C-alpha positions in Angstrom: 0.0 0.0 0.0 1.3 3.5 -1.0 -0.5 5.8 1.4 -1.4 9.3 0.0 -0.3 8.3 -3.4 -2.5 10.8 -5.2 -1.2 14.3 -4.7 -4.2 16.4 -5.2 -4.3 20.2 -5.7 -5.1 22.0 -2.5 -8.7 21.8 -1.5 -9.6 19.2 -4.1 -11.4 16.1 -2.6 -11.1 12.7 -4.3 -14.7 11.7 -3.7 -16.2 8.3 -4.3 -13.9 6.8 -6.9 -16.1 4.7 -9.3 -13.3 3.6 -11.7 -9.6 3.8 -12.4 -7.8 3.1 -15.7 -4.2 3.4 -16.9 -3.0 4.3 -20.4 0.1 3.2 -22.3 2.1 6.1 -20.8 1.3 4.9 -17.3 -0.9 7.9 -16.6 -3.7 7.0 -14.2 -7.3 8.2 -14.8 -9.4 8.5 -11.7 -13.1 8.7 -12.3 -15.0 10.0 -9.2 -18.5 10.9 -8.1 -19.9 14.0 -6.5 -16.9 16.3 -7.1 -16.3 19.4 -9.2 -13.6 17.5 -11.1 -14.9 14.1 -12.1 -11.9 13.0 -14.1 -8.4 13.5 -12.5 -5.2 12.4 -14.3 -2.0 11.5 -12.5 1.4 10.2 -13.5 2.5 6.8 -12.2 4.0 8.5 -9.1 0.8 10.2 -8.2 1.7 13.7 -9.4 -1.4 15.5 -10.6 -1.4 16.3 -14.3 -4.8 17.6 -15.2 -8.6 17.3 -14.8 -11.5 17.4 -17.2 -15.2 16.6 -17.4 -16.3 19.5 -15.2 -20.1 19.8 -15.7 -20.2 16.9 -18.2 -21.1 14.0 -15.8 -23.8 13.2 -13.3 -23.2 12.0 -9.7 -23.4 8.5 -11.1 -20.2 8.2 -13.0 -19.6 4.4 -13.2 -17.1 2.9 -15.6 -13.9 3.9 -17.4 -11.9 2.1 -20.1 -8.8 3.1 -22.0 -8.9 1.7 -25.5 -5.8 0.4 -27.3 -5.6 3.7 -29.3 -5.6 5.7 -26.1 -9.1 7.1 -26.2 -11.1 7.0 -23.0 -14.6 5.5 -22.7 -16.7 6.8 -19.8 -19.9 5.1 -18.6 -22.4 7.4 -16.8 -25.4 5.5 -15.6 -27.0 8.7 -14.4 -27.6 10.0 -17.9 -27.8 6.7 -19.7 -24.8 7.2 -22.0 -21.3 5.9 -22.8 -19.1 8.6 -24.2 -15.7 8.5 -25.9 -13.1 11.2 -25.2 -9.5 12.1 -26.1 -7.0 11.7 -23.2 -7.4 15.5 -22.8 -11.2 15.3 -22.4 -12.5 16.3 -25.9 -15.7 14.5 -26.7 -15.5 12.2 -29.7 -18.6 10.1 -29.7 -21.8 9.5 -27.6 -23.6 6.2 -27.4 -27.1 6.3 -26.1 -29.5 9.3 -25.9 -28.6 11.7 -23.2 -31.0 11.6 -20.2 -33.3 9.2 -22.1 -33.6 5.7 -20.5 -34.7 2.7 -22.6 -38.1 1.4 -21.7 -37.7 -1.8 -19.6 -40.3 -1.3 -17.0 -37.6 -0.4 -14.4 -38.9 1.9 -11.7 -35.6 3.7 -11.2 -34.8 2.1 -7.9 -35.3 -1.7 -7.8 -33.6 -3.7 -10.6 -36.1 -6.5 -9.8 -38.7 -4.4 -11.5 -37.1 -4.8 -14.9 -39.9 -6.5 -16.9 -38.4 -6.8 -20.4 -35.1 -6.2 -22.3 -34.7 -3.1 -24.4 -32.1 -1.3 -26.5 -29.3 0.9 -25.3 -29.4 2.2 -22.5 -31.0 2.2 -19.1 -28.2 2.9 -16.5 -25.3 1.2 -18.3 -22.4 0.1 -16.2 -19.1 -0.7 -18.0 -17.5 -1.2 -21.4 -14.9 -3.6 -22.9 -13.0 -3.2 -26.1 -12.5 -6.5 -27.9 -9.4 -7.4 -30.0 -11.5 -6.8 -33.1 -12.2 -3.2 -31.9 -15.8 -3.9 -31.2 -17.3 -2.4 -28.1 -19.3 -4.5 -25.6 -21.3 -2.6 -23.0 -23.1 -4.1 -19.9 -26.4 -2.4 -19.4 -26.9 -2.7 -16.2 -29.0 -1.3 -13.4 -32.1 -0.6 -15.4 -31.7 -3.2 -18.2 -30.6 -6.8 -18.5 -28.5 -6.8 -21.7 -25.1 -6.7 -23.3 -24.9 -4.5 -26.4 -22.2 -4.9 -29.1 -21.2 -1.9 -31.2 -18.8 -1.5 -34.0 -15.7 0.7 -33.4 -17.7 3.5 -35.1 -20.6 3.2 -32.8 -23.1 1.2 -34.9 -25.2 -1.3 -32.9 -24.4 -4.8 -34.1 -26.5 -6.9 -31.7 -27.9 -7.1 -28.1 -28.6 -10.1 -25.9 -30.0 -10.9 -22.5 -33.3 -11.1 -20.7 -34.2 -10.9 -17.0 -33.4 -14.0 -15.0 -30.8 -16.3 -13.7 -30.5 -18.9 -16.5 -27.8 -19.2 -19.2 -27.7 -15.9 -21.1 -30.0 -14.2 -18.7 -28.9 -11.4 -16.4 -29.6 -10.1 -12.9 -27.6 -6.9 -13.0 -24.8 -7.2 -15.6 -22.3 -4.9 -13.8 -18.9 -5.5 -15.3 -17.6 -6.8 -18.7 -14.3 -7.8 -20.1 -13.0 -9.2 -23.5 -10.3 -11.8 -23.6 -7.5 -12.0 -26.2 -9.4 -14.7 -28.1 -12.5 -12.5 -28.3 -14.7 -14.2 -25.7 -16.8 -11.8 -23.7 -17.0 -12.2 -19.9 -19.9 -10.6 -18.1 -20.1 -10.1 -14.3 -23.7 -11.0 -13.5 -23.4 -9.4 -10.1 -26.6 -10.4 -8.3 -26.4 -14.0 -9.6 -22.9 -14.5 -8.2 -21.4 -15.6 -11.4 -19.4 -14.5 -14.5 -21.0 -15.6 -17.8 -18.9 -16.3 -20.8 -20.0 -15.7 -24.4 -18.7 -16.0 -27.9 -18.0 -12.7 -29.7 -21.5 -13.0 -31.3 -23.2 -13.5 -27.9 -23.5 -17.3 -27.8 -23.5 -18.6 -24.3 -20.5 -20.8 -23.6 -19.9 -21.3 -19.9 -20.0 -19.6 -16.5 -17.8 -19.2 -13.4 -19.8 -19.5 -10.2 -17.0 -19.2 -7.6 -17.4 -15.5 -7.2 -19.6 -13.4 -4.9 -21.3 -10.3 -6.4 -18.6 -9.8 -9.0 -18.5 -6.2 -10.1 -15.8 -6.0 -12.9 -13.3 -8.1 -14.8 -10.2 -7.2 -16.7 -7.4 -9.2 -18.3 -3.7 -8.6 -18.0 -1.1 -9.1 -20.7 -0.6 -12.7 -19.7 -4.3 -13.4 -20.1 -5.0 -13.6 -16.3 -8.5 -12.5 -15.2 -8.6 -9.9 -12.4 -12.1 -9.8 -10.8 -13.4 -7.4 -8.2 -16.2 -8.5 -5.8 -18.6 -6.5 -3.8 
């Protein structure tokens, strides 16, 4: 543990950190909730470099992913969008319709009220970039689906319905793409990680996790899973 690693500007709180990501230059992107500076960027030693996103995010910032080309994907379940930025914070693309949730029957509080699947998005949670460049998004608190987009943001397919069976979801919260293209979905409230082909075909599941929230793969192909 490196205590007080992040050296913040005077008077800046860190807030509730919803996600952290690292780029190829070892810069660390800290995505936090309820602060004036939702995205703070540090070097590997914790020196503050810059901030961005002021006024652009809700208090429900949720997921952050650095793509292989260095662009930054930010998931905001409060406004039902996933947005793509440059490392400096310039908006490049928006997936979803700002402040417009998909119609799933969700009452806004209890994800057990989700009655039906729908398109993107109702409180999306995280994004993974596949080796092909396709984008896979878990959607999430107010939906029960995974959506696959092309690198340019065209919706290719969606899958998932409410439930606990194969290919069903009870809060898809985290998502990762392995080097072979398989898609791993943290089905949080079902205590499992479901595994799919790149086209959404159910393959297998891991059940030795408890409320898994996110999954990423390192350069050796090892899966790192966070649990709640």
